[in-house]
FITOR-222036 format. One record per residue: residue number from 1; residue in one letter; chain; x negated, z, y of N, C-alpha, C, O in turn. Coordinates in steps of 0.02 Angstrom, whole numbers. Layout:
<atoms>
  num  residu  chaine      nx      nz      ny     cax     caz     cay      cx      cz      cy      ox      oz      oy
  NUM       A       A       X       Z       Y       X       Z       Y       X       Z       Y       X       Z       Y
...
</atoms>
This chain:
<atoms>
  num  residu  chaine      nx      nz      ny     cax     caz     cay      cx      cz      cy      ox      oz      oy
    1       M       A  -11201    3568    3521  -11158    3596    3467  -11103    3635    3489  -11112    3677    3533
    2       T       A  -11035    3625    3456  -10983    3659    3464  -10995    3742    3422  -11031    3762    3376
    3       D       A  -10954    3766    3457  -10946    3844    3452  -10888    3847    3406  -10833    3835    3429
    4       P       A  -10895    3865    3331  -10863    3879    3291  -10802    3920    3306  -10760    3910    3262
    5       R       A  -10787    3953    3341  -10727    3999    3385  -10678    3930    3400  -10619    3919    3384
    6       N       A  -10722    3894    3435  -10674    3832    3450  -10644    3790    3411  -10588    3766    3422
    7       A       A  -10680    3780    3365  -10664    3746    3301  -10597    3768    3264  -10547    3737    3248
    8       A       A  -10618    3838    3256  -10560    3869    3214  -10487    3878    3267  -10430    3877    3243
    9       T       A  -10499    3884    3332  -10446    3886    3369  -10415    3832    3362  -10356    3838    3344
   10       A       A  -10435    3771    3372  -10406    3701    3373  -10386    3694    3301  -10330    3670    3292
   11       A       A  -10416    3707    3257  -10391    3714    3181  -10315    3745    3172  -10266    3715    3150
   12       R       A  -10319    3805    3191  -10256    3845    3200  -10199    3802    3255  -10143    3786    3235
   13       I       A  -10220    3790    3311  -10171    3752    3361  -10146    3692    3315  -10085    3680    3313
   14       D       A  -10195    3652    3276  -10164    3587    3239  -10117    3616    3192  -10062    3589    3188
   15       A       A  -10130    3665    3157  -10093    3681    3095  -10022    3710    3118   -9972    3706    3082
   16       A       A  -10021    3741    3183   -9959    3767    3215   -9922    3701    3244   -9861    3699    3235
   17       L       A   -9955    3647    3278   -9920    3593    3289   -9884    3555    3226   -9830    3526    3227
   18       D       A   -9914    3560    3188   -9898    3524    3131   -9827    3548    3087   -9782    3514    3062
   19       A       A   -9840    3630    3091   -9788    3672    3077   -9714    3648    3105   -9665    3636    3071
   20       V       A   -9721    3644    3175   -9657    3630    3227   -9640    3561    3209   -9580    3550    3205
   21       L       A   -9674    3519    3200   -9654    3452    3186   -9616    3459    3123   -9559    3435    3120
   22       R       A   -9647    3494    3064   -9606    3482    3003   -9536    3515    3022   -9481    3488    3015
   23       R       A   -9548    3571    3046   -9478    3605    3052   -9422    3562    3106   -9361    3574    3103
   24       D       A   -9444    3523    3145   -9400    3485    3192   -9382    3436    3146   -9321    3424    3143
   25       T       A   -9425    3400    3104   -9397    3339    3054   -9345    3356    3008   -9301    3317    2991
   26       A       A   -9354    3435    2982   -9307    3455    2937   -9240    3465    2978   -9188    3434    2962
   27       I       A   -9243    3508    3029   -9175    3499    3067   -9146    3439    3091   -9085    3433    3092
   28       I       A   -9189    3388    3114   -9151    3332    3123   -9128    3300    3056   -9075    3270    3054
   29       N       A   -9171    3306    2999   -9130    3278    2939   -9083    3299    2920   -9040    3261    2897
   30       E       A   -9075    3369    2925   -9011    3413    2900   -8962    3394    2943   -8908    3386    2915
   31       R       A   -8964    3380    3022   -8914    3362    3055   -8887    3268    3044   -8832    3240    3054
   32       T       A   -8934    3249    3027   -8904    3181    3005   -8869    3174    2943   -8823    3134    2934
   33       H       A   -8895    3219    2893   -8868    3221    2832   -8799    3240    2832   -8758    3222    2790
   34       G       A   -8784    3289    2898   -8718    3314    2892   -8673    3269    2929   -8613    3266    2914
   35       E       A   -8699    3233    2979   -8666    3183    3017   -8642    3133    2979   -8581    3122    2976
   36       L       A   -8690    3096    2943   -8678    3029    2911   -8663    3046    2824   -8628    3007    2791
   37       G       A   -8687    3097    2800   -8661    3103    2727   -8737    3083    2695   -8790    3074    2725
   38       I       A   -8718    3079    2610   -8784    3062    2582   -8798    2982    2583   -8752    2944    2597
   39       M       A   -8844    2963    2571   -8861    2895    2567   -8839    2863    2485   -8842    2889    2429
   40       P       A   -8817    2799    2506   -8797    2764    2446   -8849    2759    2393   -8910    2759    2404
   41       I       A   -8818    2754    2330   -8875    2754    2274   -8923    2690    2282   -8984    2693    2276
   42       G       A   -8891    2639    2295   -8935    2581    2309   -8958    2572    2373   -8983    2517    2383
   43       G       A   -8956    2610    2421   -8981    2603    2478   -8936    2568    2530   -8887    2540    2507
   44       L       A   -8945    2565    2591   -8915    2528    2637   -8922    2453    2631   -8978    2430    2622
   45       A       A   -8871    2413    2636   -8864    2342    2635   -8902    2309    2692   -8875    2313    2747
   46       A       A   -8966    2273    2690   -9007    2248    2731   -8985    2171    2759   -8984    2120    2725
   47       E       A   -8968    2179    2826   -8949    2107    2849   -9007    2056    2854   -9063    2072    2874
   48       A       A   -8990    1994    2834   -9041    1940    2845   -9071    1955    2919   -9042    1978    2967
   49       K       A   -9138    1934    2913   -9174    1922    2982   -9146    1855    3015   -9132    1809    2977
   50       R       A   -9138    1847    3081   -9112    1791    3115   -9179    1783    3165   -9210    1827    3195
   51       K       A   -9191    1712    3162   -9223    1691    3228   -9185    1671    3290   -9134    1635    3295
   52       P       A   -9224    1705    3342   -9188    1687    3416   -9183    1621    3422   -9220    1583    3392
   53       V       A   -9129    1600    3466   -9130    1541    3482   -9150    1516    3548   -9117    1529    3598
   54       V       A   -9212    1475    3550   -9257    1472    3599   -9239    1401    3643   -9230    1346    3618
   55       F       A   -9237    1417    3713   -9205    1361    3739   -9271    1323    3766   -9313    1356    3797
   56       V       A   -9279    1247    3753   -9343    1209    3762   -9299    1150    3813   -9252    1111    3802
   57       R       A   -9341    1167    3871   -9319    1109    3934   -9342    1056    3904   -9389    1059    3864
   58       P       A   -9312    1002    3920   -9338     934    3897   -9394     904    3955   -9380     905    4015
   59       P       A   -9452     881    3933   -9496     863    3994   -9472     816    4036   -9430     773    4022
   60       V       A   -9503     827    4100   -9475     790    4171   -9539     735    4165   -9593     745    4138
   61       E       A   -9518     680    4196   -9556     638    4201   -9575     630    4277   -9526     628    4314
   62       A       A   -9631     627    4304   -9655     630    4376   -9631     566    4401   -9601     569    4454
   63       A       A   -9636     504    4372   -9627     446    4401   -9547     423    4405   -9528     377    4442
   64       S       A   -9507     459    4364   -9441     419    4369   -9414     436    4423   -9431     487    4453
   65       A       A   -9362     392    4446   -9317     398    4491   -9265     475    4487   -9248     500    4433
   66       P       A   -9246     501    4548   -9209     572    4539   -9139     530    4516   -9125     470    4521
   67       H       A   -9101     588    4490   -9025     569    4460   -8985     562    4517   -8994     589    4571
   68       P       A   -8940     524    4500   -8886     507    4561   -8851     555    4581   -8819     545    4633
   69       S       A   -8845     624    4546   -8808     667    4573   -8865     709    4623   -8845     752    4662
   70       Q       A   -8915     696    4618   -8964     735    4658   -8990     698    4731   -9028     719    4774
   71       Q       A   -8949     629    4726   -8964     595    4802   -8908     614    4833   -8855     608    4800
   72       W       A   -8905     638    4898   -8850     646    4939   -8845     618    5001   -8809     643    5044
   73       R       A   -8885     557    5010   -8886     523    5064   -8836     463    5057   -8829     423    5104
</atoms>
C-alpha cells in the first residue's frame, strides 16, 4: 500500500513540472513570434512530399563471363 504523503508529494512535483513546461513553452513561443512575426492567415505553404530516389543494382548472373574491362591478362 502506498503512503498518502508520498502520493501527495508526487502530485505536487508533477504539478510543478507541468507549470515549468508551460512557462518554458510560453517563453519559446514569445521568442519565436518576435523573431518570425505573426503566422499568415492561410498558414504556411506546404511543399509536396517527394519520394527518395532509390538505387537498384541490376541482378548479377553467376554463370556469365566477366566483363572485358575486368579481364587484365
